[in-house]
DODO-724193 format. One line per field, with one value per residue: residue number from 1; residue in one letter; z, y, x of N, C-alpha, C in turn. Coordinates in Angstrom, 1 decimal, always signed. Layout:
<sites>
pos	[NUM / ...];
code	[A / ...];
n_Z	[Z / ...];
n_Y	[Y / ...];
n_X	[X / ...];
ca_Z	[Z / ...];
ca_Y	[Y / ...];
ca_X	[X / ...];
c_Z	[Z / ...];
c_Y	[Y / ...];
c_X	[X / ...];
</sites>
This chain:
<sites>
pos	[1 / 2 / 3 / 4 / 5 / 6 / 7 / 8 / 9 / 10 / 11 / 12 / 13 / 14 / 15 / 16 / 17 / 18 / 19 / 20 / 21 / 22 / 23 / 24 / 25 / 26 / 27 / 28 / 29 / 30 / 31 / 32 / 33 / 34 / 35 / 36 / 37 / 38 / 39 / 40 / 41 / 42 / 43 / 44 / 45 / 46 / 47 / 48 / 49 / 50 / 51 / 52 / 53 / 54 / 55 / 56 / 57 / 58 / 59 / 60 / 61 / 62 / 63 / 64 / 65 / 66 / 67 / 68 / 69 / 70 / 71 / 72 / 73 / 74 / 75 / 76 / 77 / 78 / 79 / 80 / 81 / 82 / 83 / 84 / 85 / 86 / 87 / 88 / 89 / 90 / 91 / 92 / 93 / 94 / 95 / 96 / 97 / 98 / 99 / 100 / 101 / 102 / 103 / 104 / 105 / 106 / 107 / 108 / 109 / 110 / 111 / 112 / 113 / 114 / 115 / 116 / 117 / 118 / 119 / 120 / 121 / 122 / 123 / 124 / 125 / 126 / 127 / 128 / 129 / 130 / 131 / 132 / 133 / 134 / 135 / 136 / 137 / 138 / 139 / 140 / 141 / 142 / 143 / 144 / 145 / 146 / 147 / 148 / 149 / 150 / 151 / 152 / 153 / 154 / 155 / 156 / 157 / 158 / 159 / 160 / 161 / 162 / 163 / 164 / 165 / 166 / 167 / 168 / 169 / 170 / 171 / 172 / 173 / 174 / 175 / 176 / 177 / 178 / 179 / 180 / 181 / 182 / 183 / 184 / 185 / 186 / 187 / 188 / 189 / 190 / 191 / 192 / 193 / 194 / 195 / 196 / 197 / 198 / 199 / 200 / 201 / 202];
code	[M / S / K / T / Y / S / K / A / A / K / R / R / A / K / A / A / M / P / D / L / A / P / T / P / K / R / E / K / S / G / R / K / Q / R / P / T / T / Q / S / E / R / N / A / D / K / P / A / L / E / A / R / A / R / M / M / G / L / P / A / D / S / A / K / E / M / R / R / P / R / L / S / E / P / P / G / I / A / I / D / L / S / C / G / P / D / E / A / T / R / L / W / G / H / Y / I / A / L / T / A / S / E / A / R / Y / H / R / T / N / G / L / S / L / H / A / K / T / A / K / I / E / M / E / P / E / T / F / E / T / R / A / D / D / A / I / D / L / R / T / E / E / E / R / T / R / D / A / I / R / S / W / S / R / W / C / E / I / M / D / C / L / P / L / R / A / R / S / A / I / T / T / A / K / R / D / L / A / P / M / V / D / A / G / N / P / T / P / A / G / T / R / F / V / K / A / M / Q / Q / L / D / A / L / M];
n_Z	[+45.5 / +47.3 / +50.5 / +51.9 / +54.9 / +57.5 / +59.5 / +62.2 / +62.3 / +62.0 / +64.3 / +66.2 / +65.6 / +66.1 / +68.9 / +69.7 / +69.3 / +70.9 / +73.4 / +72.6 / +73.8 / +75.9 / +74.5 / +75.5 / +77.0 / +75.9 / +77.1 / +78.0 / +76.5 / +74.3 / +74.4 / +74.9 / +77.6 / +80.2 / +82.1 / +85.6 / +88.2 / +91.4 / +93.0 / +91.8 / +92.4 / +95.1 / +95.3 / +96.5 / +99.2 / +101.1 / +101.2 / +102.2 / +104.7 / +105.9 / +106.1 / +108.0 / +110.2 / +110.7 / +111.6 / +114.0 / +114.0 / +113.7 / +111.4 / +110.0 / +109.4 / +107.1 / +104.7 / +105.1 / +104.7 / +102.3 / +101.7 / +100.0 / +101.4 / +103.2 / +102.1 / +102.5 / +105.1 / +106.1 / +105.5 / +107.0 / +109.6 / +109.6 / +109.4 / +111.7 / +113.6 / +113.1 / +112.5 / +110.0 / +108.0 / +108.3 / +108.0 / +105.3 / +104.1 / +105.0 / +103.9 / +101.2 / +100.9 / +101.4 / +99.3 / +97.1 / +97.5 / +97.4 / +94.9 / +93.3 / +93.9 / +92.8 / +90.1 / +89.5 / +89.8 / +87.8 / +85.5 / +85.5 / +84.9 / +87.0 / +89.8 / +92.7 / +94.0 / +94.6 / +92.0 / +90.8 / +90.0 / +86.7 / +85.6 / +83.1 / +81.5 / +80.0 / +77.7 / +78.3 / +76.8 / +75.3 / +75.8 / +75.2 / +76.6 / +76.1 / +78.0 / +78.8 / +79.9 / +78.0 / +77.9 / +76.5 / +76.6 / +75.7 / +75.9 / +77.0 / +78.3 / +80.2 / +81.8 / +82.7 / +84.2 / +86.1 / +87.5 / +88.5 / +90.2 / +92.1 / +93.2 / +94.4 / +96.5 / +97.9 / +98.9 / +100.7 / +102.4 / +103.5 / +105.2 / +107.4 / +110.7 / +111.4 / +112.6 / +111.8 / +109.0 / +108.9 / +110.0 / +108.0 / +105.8 / +106.8 / +106.7 / +103.9 / +102.9 / +104.1 / +106.4 / +109.1 / +111.1 / +110.8 / +112.1 / +114.6 / +116.0 / +115.7 / +116.4 / +116.1 / +115.8 / +117.6 / +115.5 / +113.6 / +114.9 / +115.1 / +112.4 / +111.6 / +113.1 / +111.9 / +109.3 / +110.0 / +110.7 / +108.2 / +106.8 / +108.0 / +106.7 / +104.1];
n_Y	[+147.1 / +148.2 / +149.7 / +152.5 / +153.0 / +155.4 / +156.1 / +156.5 / +155.3 / +152.7 / +152.3 / +152.5 / +150.3 / +148.3 / +148.6 / +147.8 / +145.1 / +141.9 / +140.9 / +138.5 / +135.2 / +134.2 / +132.4 / +129.1 / +128.0 / +125.5 / +122.3 / +120.9 / +118.6 / +119.2 / +118.9 / +120.3 / +122.4 / +121.7 / +123.4 / +123.5 / +122.5 / +123.6 / +121.5 / +119.4 / +120.2 / +119.7 / +117.0 / +115.0 / +115.5 / +114.3 / +111.7 / +112.2 / +113.4 / +111.1 / +109.5 / +111.1 / +110.8 / +108.1 / +108.1 / +109.4 / +112.1 / +115.6 / +116.8 / +119.0 / +118.6 / +117.3 / +118.0 / +117.2 / +114.6 / +113.4 / +111.6 / +108.8 / +106.3 / +106.5 / +105.7 / +103.2 / +100.8 / +99.2 / +100.9 / +103.1 / +102.1 / +101.7 / +104.4 / +105.5 / +104.2 / +104.5 / +106.6 / +109.2 / +108.5 / +105.7 / +104.8 / +105.4 / +103.7 / +101.1 / +101.1 / +101.2 / +98.6 / +97.1 / +97.8 / +97.0 / +94.2 / +93.4 / +94.3 / +92.7 / +90.1 / +90.4 / +90.7 / +88.3 / +86.5 / +87.4 / +86.6 / +84.0 / +84.0 / +84.5 / +86.0 / +88.0 / +88.8 / +88.4 / +87.7 / +90.0 / +91.4 / +92.5 / +95.8 / +97.8 / +100.3 / +103.6 / +103.7 / +105.2 / +107.9 / +107.0 / +108.1 / +109.2 / +110.4 / +112.4 / +111.7 / +109.2 / +105.9 / +103.2 / +99.8 / +97.5 / +94.8 / +91.4 / +89.2 / +86.8 / +87.5 / +89.3 / +87.6 / +85.8 / +87.7 / +88.4 / +86.0 / +85.6 / +87.8 / +87.4 / +85.0 / +85.7 / +87.4 / +85.4 / +83.9 / +85.7 / +86.1 / +83.5 / +83.5 / +84.8 / +84.6 / +82.4 / +83.7 / +86.3 / +86.2 / +85.4 / +87.7 / +89.6 / +88.5 / +88.7 / +91.4 / +91.9 / +90.5 / +91.7 / +90.7 / +91.4 / +94.3 / +97.0 / +99.4 / +101.4 / +103.8 / +105.8 / +104.5 / +101.8 / +98.5 / +95.4 / +93.5 / +95.3 / +96.3 / +93.9 / +93.5 / +95.8 / +95.3 / +92.9 / +93.9 / +95.4 / +93.5 / +92.3 / +94.3 / +94.4 / +92.3 / +93.1];
n_X	[+84.3 / +87.0 / +87.3 / +88.9 / +90.5 / +91.1 / +94.0 / +93.3 / +90.8 / +91.6 / +93.1 / +91.1 / +89.5 / +91.3 / +91.6 / +89.2 / +89.2 / +89.2 / +91.7 / +94.2 / +94.5 / +97.3 / +100.0 / +100.7 / +103.7 / +106.0 / +107.0 / +110.3 / +110.4 / +109.0 / +106.3 / +103.0 / +102.4 / +100.2 / +97.8 / +98.2 / +96.2 / +95.0 / +94.2 / +95.6 / +98.2 / +98.3 / +98.0 / +99.4 / +99.3 / +97.4 / +98.6 / +101.1 / +100.5 / +99.3 / +101.6 / +103.0 / +101.4 / +101.7 / +104.2 / +103.9 / +103.9 / +102.9 / +100.4 / +101.2 / +103.9 / +104.1 / +105.4 / +108.0 / +108.0 / +108.8 / +110.9 / +112.0 / +112.1 / +110.1 / +107.8 / +107.0 / +106.1 / +108.3 / +110.5 / +109.8 / +110.0 / +112.8 / +113.7 / +112.8 / +114.3 / +117.0 / +120.0 / +120.4 / +122.4 / +122.8 / +120.2 / +119.7 / +121.6 / +120.7 / +118.1 / +118.8 / +119.9 / +117.7 / +115.9 / +117.4 / +117.5 / +114.8 / +114.1 / +115.8 / +114.8 / +112.2 / +112.8 / +114.0 / +111.8 / +110.1 / +111.5 / +110.9 / +108.3 / +106.6 / +104.9 / +105.3 / +103.1 / +99.6 / +97.3 / +94.9 / +91.6 / +91.6 / +92.0 / +91.0 / +92.8 / +93.4 / +96.0 / +99.1 / +101.0 / +104.0 / +107.2 / +110.6 / +113.7 / +116.6 / +118.6 / +117.9 / +118.6 / +119.3 / +118.5 / +120.4 / +120.7 / +120.3 / +117.4 / +118.1 / +120.5 / +119.5 / +118.0 / +120.0 / +121.5 / +119.6 / +119.2 / +121.8 / +122.1 / +120.0 / +120.9 / +123.2 / +122.2 / +120.7 / +122.8 / +124.0 / +121.8 / +121.6 / +123.7 / +122.8 / +121.3 / +118.5 / +116.3 / +116.7 / +116.5 / +113.8 / +112.6 / +113.1 / +111.8 / +109.2 / +108.8 / +109.1 / +106.9 / +104.8 / +103.6 / +103.2 / +102.5 / +104.8 / +105.1 / +103.6 / +101.5 / +103.5 / +105.9 / +108.3 / +107.0 / +107.3 / +107.8 / +108.8 / +111.1 / +112.6 / +113.0 / +114.6 / +116.9 / +117.7 / +118.3 / +120.4 / +122.2 / +122.5 / +123.7 / +126.2 / +127.3 / +127.8];
ca_Z	[+45.6 / +48.6 / +51.2 / +52.5 / +56.2 / +58.1 / +60.6 / +63.4 / +62.3 / +62.2 / +65.7 / +67.0 / +65.3 / +66.8 / +70.3 / +70.0 / +69.2 / +72.2 / +73.5 / +72.3 / +75.0 / +75.8 / +74.0 / +76.6 / +76.7 / +75.8 / +78.0 / +77.3 / +75.6 / +73.2 / +74.6 / +75.4 / +79.0 / +80.6 / +83.3 / +86.8 / +89.1 / +92.8 / +93.5 / +91.3 / +93.1 / +96.4 / +95.2 / +97.4 / +100.5 / +102.0 / +101.5 / +103.1 / +106.0 / +106.4 / +106.6 / +109.2 / +111.3 / +111.0 / +112.4 / +115.2 / +113.8 / +113.3 / +110.0 / +109.3 / +109.1 / +105.9 / +103.7 / +105.4 / +104.5 / +100.9 / +101.6 / +99.4 / +102.3 / +104.0 / +101.3 / +102.9 / +106.5 / +106.5 / +105.5 / +108.2 / +110.8 / +109.5 / +109.6 / +113.1 / +114.4 / +112.7 / +112.0 / +108.5 / +107.1 / +108.5 / +107.4 / +103.9 / +103.7 / +105.2 / +102.9 / +99.9 / +100.8 / +101.3 / +97.9 / +96.1 / +97.8 / +97.0 / +93.4 / +92.7 / +94.0 / +91.9 / +88.7 / +89.4 / +89.7 / +86.5 / +84.5 / +85.5 / +84.6 / +88.2 / +90.4 / +94.1 / +94.5 / +94.2 / +90.9 / +91.2 / +88.8 / +85.8 / +85.3 / +81.8 / +81.6 / +78.8 / +77.6 / +78.3 / +75.7 / +75.6 / +75.4 / +75.7 / +76.8 / +75.6 / +79.0 / +79.2 / +79.8 / +77.2 / +78.2 / +75.2 / +76.8 / +75.1 / +76.9 / +77.7 / +79.2 / +81.4 / +82.6 / +83.4 / +85.3 / +87.2 / +88.3 / +89.2 / +91.3 / +93.2 / +93.8 / +95.4 / +97.6 / +98.6 / +99.6 / +101.8 / +103.4 / +104.1 / +106.3 / +108.6 / +111.6 / +110.9 / +113.1 / +111.0 / +107.7 / +109.1 / +110.2 / +106.7 / +105.0 / +107.4 / +106.2 / +102.5 / +102.6 / +104.8 / +107.3 / +110.4 / +111.0 / +111.2 / +112.8 / +115.3 / +116.8 / +115.6 / +117.0 / +115.5 / +116.5 / +117.8 / +114.2 / +113.0 / +115.6 / +114.6 / +111.0 / +111.6 / +113.6 / +110.9 / +108.3 / +110.5 / +110.6 / +106.8 / +106.5 / +108.4 / +105.8 / +102.8];
ca_Y	[+148.2 / +148.2 / +150.9 / +153.0 / +153.5 / +156.2 / +155.5 / +156.6 / +154.2 / +151.4 / +152.2 / +152.2 / +148.9 / +147.4 / +148.7 / +147.1 / +143.7 / +141.3 / +140.4 / +137.1 / +134.4 / +134.0 / +131.1 / +128.4 / +127.6 / +124.1 / +121.7 / +120.6 / +117.5 / +119.6 / +118.7 / +121.5 / +122.4 / +121.7 / +124.2 / +122.6 / +123.0 / +123.6 / +120.1 / +118.6 / +120.5 / +119.2 / +115.7 / +114.1 / +116.0 / +113.2 / +110.6 / +112.7 / +113.5 / +109.8 / +109.1 / +111.8 / +110.2 / +106.8 / +108.4 / +110.1 / +113.6 / +116.4 / +116.9 / +120.1 / +118.2 / +116.5 / +118.4 / +116.5 / +113.2 / +113.0 / +110.7 / +107.6 / +105.2 / +106.7 / +105.3 / +101.8 / +100.6 / +98.8 / +102.1 / +104.0 / +101.5 / +102.0 / +105.8 / +105.8 / +103.5 / +104.8 / +107.9 / +109.4 / +107.8 / +104.3 / +104.6 / +105.4 / +102.5 / +100.0 / +101.2 / +100.8 / +97.2 / +96.5 / +98.0 / +96.1 / +92.9 / +93.2 / +94.4 / +91.5 / +89.0 / +90.6 / +90.5 / +86.8 / +85.8 / +87.8 / +85.8 / +82.7 / +84.2 / +84.4 / +87.3 / +87.9 / +89.3 / +87.6 / +88.3 / +90.6 / +91.8 / +93.4 / +97.1 / +98.4 / +101.8 / +104.2 / +103.7 / +106.5 / +108.2 / +106.6 / +109.1 / +109.0 / +111.6 / +112.3 / +111.1 / +107.9 / +104.8 / +102.1 / +98.5 / +96.8 / +93.4 / +90.5 / +88.6 / +85.8 / +88.2 / +89.8 / +86.4 / +85.4 / +88.6 / +88.3 / +84.8 / +85.8 / +88.8 / +86.8 / +83.9 / +86.4 / +87.8 / +84.2 / +83.5 / +86.6 / +85.8 / +82.3 / +83.8 / +85.4 / +83.7 / +82.1 / +84.7 / +87.5 / +85.9 / +85.5 / +89.1 / +90.3 / +88.0 / +89.2 / +92.8 / +91.9 / +89.9 / +92.5 / +89.7 / +92.0 / +95.7 / +97.4 / +100.7 / +101.6 / +105.0 / +106.5 / +103.7 / +100.5 / +97.4 / +94.3 / +93.0 / +96.3 / +96.3 / +92.7 / +93.7 / +96.7 / +94.6 / +92.0 / +94.6 / +95.8 / +92.3 / +92.1 / +95.4 / +94.0 / +91.3 / +93.7];
ca_X	[+85.2 / +87.5 / +87.3 / +90.2 / +90.3 / +92.1 / +94.8 / +92.5 / +89.8 / +92.3 / +93.4 / +89.8 / +89.1 / +92.3 / +91.3 / +87.9 / +89.4 / +89.6 / +93.1 / +94.4 / +95.0 / +98.7 / +100.4 / +101.4 / +105.1 / +106.1 / +107.9 / +111.5 / +110.2 / +108.2 / +104.8 / +102.4 / +102.1 / +98.8 / +97.7 / +98.1 / +95.2 / +95.4 / +94.0 / +96.7 / +99.5 / +98.2 / +97.5 / +100.2 / +99.2 / +96.8 / +99.5 / +102.2 / +99.9 / +99.2 / +103.0 / +103.3 / +100.6 / +102.3 / +105.5 / +103.6 / +104.2 / +101.8 / +100.1 / +102.0 / +105.2 / +103.9 / +106.4 / +109.2 / +107.7 / +109.0 / +112.0 / +111.5 / +111.9 / +108.9 / +106.7 / +106.7 / +106.3 / +109.7 / +111.3 / +109.5 / +110.7 / +114.2 / +113.8 / +112.5 / +115.2 / +118.4 / +120.4 / +120.2 / +123.3 / +122.6 / +118.9 / +119.9 / +122.3 / +119.8 / +117.0 / +119.4 / +120.0 / +116.3 / +115.4 / +118.2 / +117.1 / +113.4 / +114.1 / +116.4 / +113.8 / +111.1 / +113.3 / +114.2 / +110.5 / +109.6 / +112.2 / +110.3 / +106.9 / +105.9 / +104.8 / +105.3 / +101.8 / +98.4 / +96.6 / +93.6 / +90.9 / +92.3 / +91.3 / +91.4 / +93.2 / +93.9 / +97.4 / +99.8 / +101.9 / +105.4 / +108.2 / +112.0 / +114.5 / +118.0 / +119.4 / +117.4 / +119.6 / +118.7 / +119.0 / +120.7 / +120.9 / +119.3 / +116.5 / +118.9 / +121.4 / +118.7 / +117.6 / +121.2 / +121.9 / +118.6 / +119.5 / +123.1 / +121.8 / +119.2 / +121.7 / +124.1 / +121.4 / +120.4 / +124.0 / +124.1 / +120.7 / +121.9 / +124.7 / +122.1 / +120.5 / +117.1 / +115.4 / +116.9 / +115.9 / +112.4 / +112.2 / +113.2 / +110.7 / +107.9 / +108.6 / +108.9 / +105.6 / +103.8 / +102.9 / +103.0 / +102.7 / +106.1 / +105.0 / +102.3 / +101.5 / +104.8 / +107.0 / +108.4 / +106.4 / +108.3 / +108.2 / +109.6 / +112.4 / +113.3 / +113.4 / +115.7 / +118.1 / +118.1 / +118.9 / +121.8 / +123.1 / +122.8 / +124.6 / +127.5 / +127.8 / +127.9];
c_Z	[+47.1 / +49.2 / +51.8 / +53.8 / +56.7 / +59.2 / +61.9 / +63.4 / +62.5 / +63.6 / +66.6 / +66.8 / +66.0 / +68.3 / +70.7 / +69.9 / +70.6 / +72.2 / +73.2 / +73.6 / +74.8 / +75.3 / +75.1 / +76.1 / +76.6 / +76.8 / +77.2 / +76.3 / +74.3 / +73.3 / +75.2 / +76.9 / +79.3 / +81.9 / +84.5 / +87.7 / +90.5 / +93.4 / +93.1 / +92.1 / +94.5 / +96.5 / +96.2 / +98.9 / +101.5 / +102.3 / +102.4 / +104.5 / +106.7 / +106.9 / +107.9 / +110.4 / +111.7 / +111.8 / +113.7 / +115.2 / +113.4 / +111.8 / +109.3 / +109.0 / +107.8 / +104.8 / +103.9 / +105.1 / +103.1 / +100.7 / +101.0 / +100.4 / +103.2 / +103.3 / +101.7 / +104.4 / +106.9 / +106.5 / +106.6 / +109.4 / +110.8 / +109.9 / +111.0 / +114.0 / +114.2 / +112.4 / +110.5 / +107.6 / +107.1 / +107.8 / +105.9 / +103.4 / +103.8 / +104.1 / +101.5 / +99.8 / +100.7 / +99.9 / +96.9 / +96.3 / +97.2 / +95.4 / +92.7 / +92.8 / +93.0 / +90.4 / +88.5 / +89.1 / +88.3 / +85.4 / +84.4 / +85.2 / +85.8 / +88.8 / +92.0 / +94.7 / +93.9 / +93.0 / +91.4 / +89.9 / +88.0 / +85.5 / +84.0 / +82.0 / +80.2 / +78.7 / +77.6 / +77.1 / +76.1 / +75.0 / +75.9 / +75.8 / +76.4 / +76.7 / +79.5 / +79.0 / +79.1 / +77.6 / +76.9 / +75.4 / +76.1 / +76.3 / +77.7 / +78.7 / +80.4 / +82.3 / +83.4 / +84.5 / +86.4 / +88.1 / +89.1 / +90.4 / +92.4 / +93.9 / +94.8 / +96.6 / +98.5 / +99.4 / +100.8 / +102.9 / +104.1 / +105.2 / +107.5 / +109.4 / +111.1 / +111.4 / +112.3 / +109.7 / +107.8 / +109.2 / +108.9 / +105.8 / +105.5 / +106.8 / +104.7 / +102.1 / +103.3 / +105.7 / +108.7 / +110.3 / +111.5 / +112.1 / +113.4 / +116.2 / +116.9 / +116.2 / +116.2 / +116.4 / +116.8 / +116.5 / +113.5 / +113.6 / +115.2 / +113.2 / +110.9 / +112.1 / +112.6 / +109.7 / +108.7 / +110.4 / +109.1 / +106.3 / +106.9 / +107.5 / +104.4 / +102.6];
c_Y	[+148.3 / +149.6 / +151.2 / +153.6 / +154.4 / +155.5 / +155.5 / +155.5 / +152.9 / +151.2 / +151.9 / +150.8 / +147.9 / +147.4 / +147.9 / +145.6 / +143.1 / +140.9 / +138.9 / +136.4 / +134.2 / +132.5 / +130.3 / +127.9 / +126.0 / +123.6 / +121.3 / +119.5 / +117.9 / +119.6 / +120.0 / +121.4 / +122.5 / +122.5 / +123.3 / +123.3 / +122.9 / +122.2 / +119.2 / +118.9 / +119.9 / +117.7 / +114.7 / +114.5 / +114.9 / +112.1 / +111.0 / +112.9 / +112.1 / +109.3 / +109.8 / +111.2 / +108.9 / +107.0 / +109.1 / +111.6 / +114.3 / +116.5 / +118.0 / +119.8 / +117.3 / +116.8 / +117.7 / +115.0 / +112.7 / +112.0 / +109.4 / +106.4 / +105.3 / +106.3 / +103.9 / +101.6 / +100.1 / +100.0 / +103.0 / +103.4 / +101.8 / +103.5 / +106.2 / +105.2 / +103.9 / +106.2 / +108.0 / +108.6 / +106.3 / +104.0 / +104.5 / +104.2 / +101.3 / +99.9 / +100.8 / +99.3 / +96.5 / +96.6 / +97.1 / +94.7 / +92.6 / +93.3 / +93.2 / +90.3 / +89.2 / +90.3 / +89.0 / +86.1 / +86.2 / +86.9 / +84.4 / +82.8 / +84.2 / +85.9 / +87.0 / +88.2 / +88.5 / +88.4 / +88.9 / +90.9 / +92.8 / +94.7 / +97.7 / +99.9 / +102.3 / +104.2 / +105.1 / +106.7 / +107.8 / +107.6 / +108.7 / +110.3 / +111.3 / +111.6 / +109.8 / +106.8 / +103.6 / +100.8 / +97.7 / +95.3 / +92.6 / +89.9 / +87.5 / +86.4 / +88.8 / +88.7 / +85.9 / +86.3 / +88.6 / +87.1 / +85.0 / +86.7 / +88.1 / +85.7 / +84.6 / +86.8 / +86.6 / +83.8 / +84.4 / +86.3 / +84.5 / +82.4 / +84.4 / +84.3 / +83.5 / +83.2 / +86.0 / +87.4 / +86.0 / +86.9 / +89.9 / +89.8 / +88.5 / +90.6 / +92.8 / +91.4 / +90.7 / +91.6 / +90.2 / +93.5 / +96.1 / +98.6 / +100.8 / +102.9 / +105.7 / +105.8 / +102.4 / +99.4 / +96.4 / +93.7 / +94.0 / +96.4 / +95.1 / +92.9 / +94.7 / +96.0 / +93.6 / +92.7 / +95.1 / +94.7 / +92.0 / +93.1 / +95.0 / +92.9 / +91.8 / +94.2];
c_X	[+85.7 / +87.5 / +88.6 / +89.9 / +91.4 / +92.9 / +94.1 / +91.4 / +90.4 / +92.6 / +92.2 / +89.4 / +90.0 / +92.0 / +90.1 / +88.1 / +89.8 / +91.1 / +93.2 / +94.9 / +96.5 / +99.0 / +101.2 / +102.7 / +105.1 / +107.2 / +109.2 / +111.4 / +109.5 / +106.7 / +104.3 / +102.1 / +100.6 / +98.7 / +97.5 / +97.1 / +95.7 / +95.3 / +95.1 / +98.0 / +99.5 / +97.8 / +98.2 / +100.0 / +98.5 / +97.8 / +100.6 / +101.7 / +99.7 / +100.6 / +103.3 / +102.6 / +101.2 / +103.6 / +105.2 / +103.9 / +103.0 / +101.6 / +100.9 / +103.4 / +105.2 / +105.0 / +107.7 / +109.1 / +108.0 / +110.2 / +111.4 / +111.2 / +110.7 / +107.6 / +106.2 / +106.9 / +107.7 / +110.6 / +111.1 / +110.1 / +112.1 / +114.5 / +113.7 / +113.6 / +116.7 / +118.7 / +120.3 / +121.1 / +123.0 / +121.2 / +119.0 / +120.6 / +121.4 / +118.7 / +117.6 / +119.5 / +118.7 / +115.7 / +116.1 / +117.8 / +115.8 / +113.3 / +114.7 / +115.5 / +112.7 / +111.5 / +113.5 / +112.8 / +109.9 / +110.2 / +111.6 / +108.8 / +106.1 / +105.8 / +104.8 / +104.0 / +100.7 / +97.8 / +95.2 / +92.9 / +91.6 / +91.4 / +91.9 / +91.7 / +93.6 / +95.4 / +98.0 / +100.7 / +103.3 / +106.4 / +109.6 / +112.6 / +115.9 / +118.9 / +118.9 / +118.5 / +118.8 / +119.3 / +119.2 / +120.9 / +119.9 / +118.4 / +117.3 / +119.9 / +120.7 / +118.3 / +118.8 / +121.6 / +120.9 / +118.9 / +120.8 / +122.9 / +121.1 / +120.0 / +122.7 / +123.4 / +121.0 / +121.6 / +124.2 / +123.0 / +121.0 / +122.9 / +124.0 / +121.4 / +119.1 / +116.2 / +115.5 / +116.3 / +114.4 / +111.9 / +112.1 / +112.0 / +109.3 / +107.7 / +108.3 / +107.5 / +104.5 / +103.0 / +102.7 / +103.2 / +104.2 / +106.1 / +103.6 / +102.4 / +102.9 / +106.0 / +107.1 / +107.7 / +107.5 / +108.8 / +109.1 / +111.0 / +113.2 / +113.8 / +114.6 / +117.0 / +118.6 / +118.8 / +120.3 / +122.8 / +123.5 / +123.8 / +126.0 / +128.1 / +128.2 / +129.4];
</sites>
């Protein structure tokens, strides 16, 4: 036999019920949002502070260290030696050059870096977005384009003096420090001058 409760009893019962946790909003991709911890929000702080130290700047200027070229010593040498516009242009050439070389070597099944011990990792979820650019080229077309791109860069590099080519190779292979105590090293200075010579050929 079911009981009939008064409105007042129902209100008291409702007030005694614990509040439900808020439903987390979903991301644009539809995935559930995961709460971000303070440590995750500050995860890049040590790296940015290290960049600031490399450039001879105080740690509190770390927020200004997010420019992509400051992620590598050659980029830091460029940033310390050039104005913003020239630095952006030289860094663009350097990134295009190194990316083209890496693609060319991959087409031949080679790597620019020495093999190290393999670390097994949990595979990440693969997702796509509506604005993703899909590469519809065949494997043969990718190989042909990689060879053509690297051949073009080789022709440009061959127009540089031997000293300039050597300076760029030193930076690419990390054979000498580019920056020390917030200033470009001699190797870093030679690299920047070589990139300026390369820029003149573009």
